[in-house]
C-alpha positions as CSV (number, residue, x, y, z in Angstrom):
1,M,8.3,-16.7,-1.4
2,P,9.1,-13.0,-0.6
3,G,9.3,-12.4,3.2
4,R,7.9,-9.4,5.6
5,L,8.3,-6.1,3.9
6,P,9.7,-3.3,6.3
7,R,7.2,-1.5,8.0
8,L,6.2,2.4,9.1
9,T,5.5,1.9,12.8
10,R,5.3,5.2,14.2
11,R,2.2,7.4,14.0
12,G,4.3,10.6,13.0
13,E,5.4,8.5,10.0
14,F,2.1,7.9,8.7
15,L,1.1,11.3,9.1
16,K,4.0,12.4,6.8
17,V,3.2,10.2,4.1
18,A,-0.6,11.2,4.4
19,G,0.5,14.8,4.4
20,R,3.0,15.2,1.8
21,G,2.2,12.1,-0.3
22,R,0.5,11.0,-3.5
23,K,-2.7,9.4,-2.9
24,A,-4.5,6.9,-5.5
25,A,-7.6,5.7,-4.3
26,R,-9.3,2.5,-5.8
27,P,-12.7,0.6,-4.7
28,G,-10.6,-2.0,-2.4
29,L,-8.2,0.4,-0.6
30,V,-6.4,3.6,-0.7
31,L,-2.7,4.1,-1.4
32,Q,-0.6,6.8,0.1
33,A,3.0,7.3,-1.6
34,L,5.5,9.2,-0.4
35,P,9.0,9.0,-2.1
36,Q,12.1,9.2,0.2
37,P,15.3,9.1,-1.7
38,G,18.2,7.1,-0.4
39,D,15.8,5.0,1.5
40,G,14.5,1.4,0.7
41,L,10.8,0.7,0.7
42,R,8.8,1.0,4.0
43,I,5.2,-0.2,4.2
44,G,2.1,0.7,6.9
45,F,-1.0,-0.5,6.9
46,T,-4.3,1.1,8.7
47,A,-8.1,0.2,9.0
48,T,-10.3,2.8,10.7
49,K,-13.1,2.0,13.0
50,K,-15.6,3.1,10.2
51,I,-14.4,-0.8,8.4
52,G,-16.2,-2.2,11.4
53,N,-15.3,-4.2,14.6
54,A,-11.7,-5.4,15.7
55,V,-12.3,-8.9,13.6
56,A,-13.1,-7.1,10.4
57,R,-10.2,-4.5,10.5
58,N,-7.9,-7.1,11.2
59,R,-9.2,-9.4,8.2
60,A,-8.9,-6.0,6.0
61,K,-5.3,-5.2,7.0
62,R,-4.1,-9.4,6.6
63,R,-5.6,-9.3,3.3
64,L,-3.7,-5.6,2.5
65,R,-0.3,-7.3,3.8
66,E,-0.9,-10.4,1.8
67,A,-1.7,-8.3,-1.4
68,A,1.5,-6.3,-0.7
69,R,3.6,-9.1,-0.3
70,L,2.8,-10.6,-3.3
71,T,2.9,-7.2,-5.5
72,L,5.7,-5.7,-3.8
73,G,8.1,-8.4,-2.0
74,E,10.1,-9.8,-5.1
75,A,11.5,-6.9,-6.3
76,P,10.3,-3.9,-4.1
77,P,11.0,-0.2,-5.3
78,A,13.2,1.4,-3.3
79,G,13.1,4.8,-2.0
80,W,9.4,4.8,-1.2
81,D,7.1,5.3,2.1
82,L,3.5,3.4,1.5
83,V,0.7,3.4,3.4
84,L,-2.3,1.2,2.2
85,V,-5.8,2.0,3.9
86,A,-8.3,-0.3,4.1
87,R,-11.8,0.8,2.6
88,D,-15.2,-0.9,3.2
89,A,-14.9,-3.2,0.6
90,T,-11.3,-4.3,1.5
91,G,-12.3,-7.4,3.8
92,A,-14.8,-8.8,1.0
93,R,-13.4,-7.7,-2.4
94,D,-12.7,-10.8,-5.1
95,W,-9.2,-11.7,-4.3
96,P,-7.8,-10.7,-8.2
97,K,-9.9,-7.5,-7.9
98,L,-7.9,-6.5,-4.7
99,L,-4.5,-7.2,-6.2
100,G,-5.5,-5.3,-9.4
101,D,-6.7,-2.5,-7.0
102,L,-3.3,-2.5,-5.7
103,R,-1.4,-2.4,-8.8
104,G,-3.7,0.2,-10.5
105,A,-3.1,2.3,-7.2
106,L,0.8,1.9,-7.3
107,R,0.7,2.7,-11.3
108,Q,-1.4,5.8,-10.6
109,A,0.9,7.1,-7.6
110,G,3.8,6.7,-9.9
111,V,5.5,3.7,-7.7
112,P,7.8,1.7,-9.9
113,Q,6.7,-1.8,-10.2
114,P,8.9,-4.8,-11.1
115,G,9.6,-4.8,-14.7
116,Q,8.7,-1.1,-15.2
117,P,11.5,1.5,-15.7
118,D,12.0,3.5,-12.6
119,G,10.8,6.9,-12.5
120,D,8.5,9.4,-10.6
121,A,5.9,10.4,-13.2
122,P,2.7,8.6,-12.7
123,A,1.9,6.5,-15.9
């Protein structure tokens, strides 16, 4: 099983990805992706107070972390900073649909996935 992915931790890193990166929205999440040549994959997770109380926000982030670990953990694409933003539906969305949302958002943002050729062009 893949382990923990490297994280974005500082507010400035999140703001840089949000400001300069590509965005892809799905019903279960929003993905912000910024290519970083030469670096490995780093990922961050966020949920605003619009999602609900602390319990709801933490559940949404736990689900996003696990979806990212399963989707990106085996062969993470190098050279990307990713931010996964929880939406209202993240906490209650069916698990296969949430995984599909993440895969679709990665594809829309142009992040190469395992088994695909590398490239910055969105598919």
